[in-house]
N, C-alpha and C positions, 0 to 999 in steps of 0.2 A: 507523449504529448503532454501529460500532466507535469512531468518533470520540467518541461520547457515552457510551461504556463500557456499552452495553446489549447485552452479548454474547449473552444468551439470545434476545432479539428478533432480533439479527443472524443468529445461527445458523439460526433458523427461517426468516427471510427468504431467506438465501442458499441454503438447501436447496430452497426453492420456485423460486428463480431458476435453480438448476442443472438442475431438471426442464425448464425452458424453453430453456436454453442451456448445455449441458454442456461447451462448448469455449471458454469465456470465461475468460481468465487472471485478470481482476480479481474475478470472482465466486468462483472457487476460492480466490484469495488471501484475500479477505474471510472466506470460510467457514473456512479454515484458522486465521486469526487468532482468530476467535470460539471455535472448538473449543479452541485452545491456552489461551485465557484462561479457559475453562470447565473446564480440566484434562483434557480428552479428548485426550491426547497422541498416541495411535496414529492416531486419525481425523485429527487435525491434520497429522501427518506425511504421511499419504496425500494430503490435500488440498494441502499445500505441494508435493508431488511433481507433482500435476496442474497447479498454478499455474505452477511452473517450466517444465514441458513447454510450456504454452501461451504463457508469456512469451517463451521462446526461439523458438517458432514465429512469434510476432508480430515479433520482431526480424528474423527471416529472410524475412518476408513483405514483398516490395517495395512492397505497397500500404499498409502500416501507416505512418500519418503521425506518430505520436507515439512514436518509438523511445526517447526519453529516459525516458518512463514505463516502457516495457517493460524497459529496462536497469535502472532503479532498482528496480522491484518484483521483477523477476527476481533481482536481487542480494539482496534481502531474503529471498526464498524460498530461495535458495541458502544464505544465512547460517543460516536456521532448520533447514536440512537438514545443516549442518556442512560444506558445500562452500565453504570460505572463499576458496580461490584463484579459483573461478568467480565468487563474489560480488565479489571485488576487481576482476576484469576487467570485470564488468558495471557496477559503480559508476564505474570509471574512464571507461568509454564514456558513461555517463550525464552525467558532468561535461564530457566533450568535446562532447556533443550540445548541452548548455545550461549553459555555465559560470556563468551568473548565478543558477541555482537553488540556494539555500542548502542545502536538505535533501539534495541529491545530494552536496554536499561533506561534510556530516556523516556520511552513509552511507559514503562513501569513507574517511573518517577511522576509522570503526569497523573496516572490513576491514583497513586498514593497521595498526591497533593489534593486531588479532588475529594478524596475520602478522609482528608485531614490526618493522614498517617505520616506526620512530619518527619519522624526519625527514619522511617523506611524510605521516604522520598529523598531525604538527604543522602542516605547510603546509596540509593539508586543513582542519584546525580553524580556522586563521587565515582561510582563504577563506570558510568557513562564517560566521564572525562578520562578515566584511566584507560579504558579500552579504545577510546577515540584516538588517543596518542599512539597506541600500539598499532591500530588498524584503522586509519582514517578512511572516510569514504568521499567520493567525488561530490562536487556541487551538483545539485539537482538538475540544472540545465544540461550539464555535461553528461550526466548519467543517462538522461533521456536521449541525447544525441547519439551516444554510443549504442544504446539499445536499438535505435532506429537504423543505424548503420549495420548492425548485426542482423536485424530483421530483414533489411533490404537484400542481403545475400541469400536468404532462405525463401523469400517471398516470391510469389508468381501472380500473374493476372492482376485483378483490380487492386489487391493489397500492395503489390510492388509499385503500381502506378500511383497509388495514394501516397506511399512513402516518398516516392520521387517528387511528388507535388509539394509536400510540406518540408522536406529536408533543407531546401535553400533558406527557409525562414528560421532555421535554428541557429542559435548562437552558443558558443562555448568558449569562454576565455580562461581555459585551464592551462 
């Protein structure tokens, strides 16, 4: 929903998902993003705090297999909360975990710029461009549509009904 800029649907869906799993970093992060885009800044801040708490938990959990994602999205939650030094550290670890992921480099560049580390920011932007050419990623709207199509295949009950309801409103000109 976020990728497709359907924040009202996204907030509604994330609220239901939080009722099912209130300790999932990604769910809290998505909910925070939707609330932020809808102008509900206080609720957004609280949701980003929860997201950051669970991203950090996932990083410290030895069983968590995708630390790069937890570093990356934990960094963005930290940025949204004004914790730029923490974001810098998390983005740097994200880049170390998977140096070929372009978006990690872009995120790292953002934190470096905010901290006035211009040379590091410049190098990070250069790496972003380099890896984006090697491994480009889809436009956000298309990424969201493909995620929904995939989720529809696995979903049942109210979630499948919900996906069916919003899918016709998605656009992707890829």
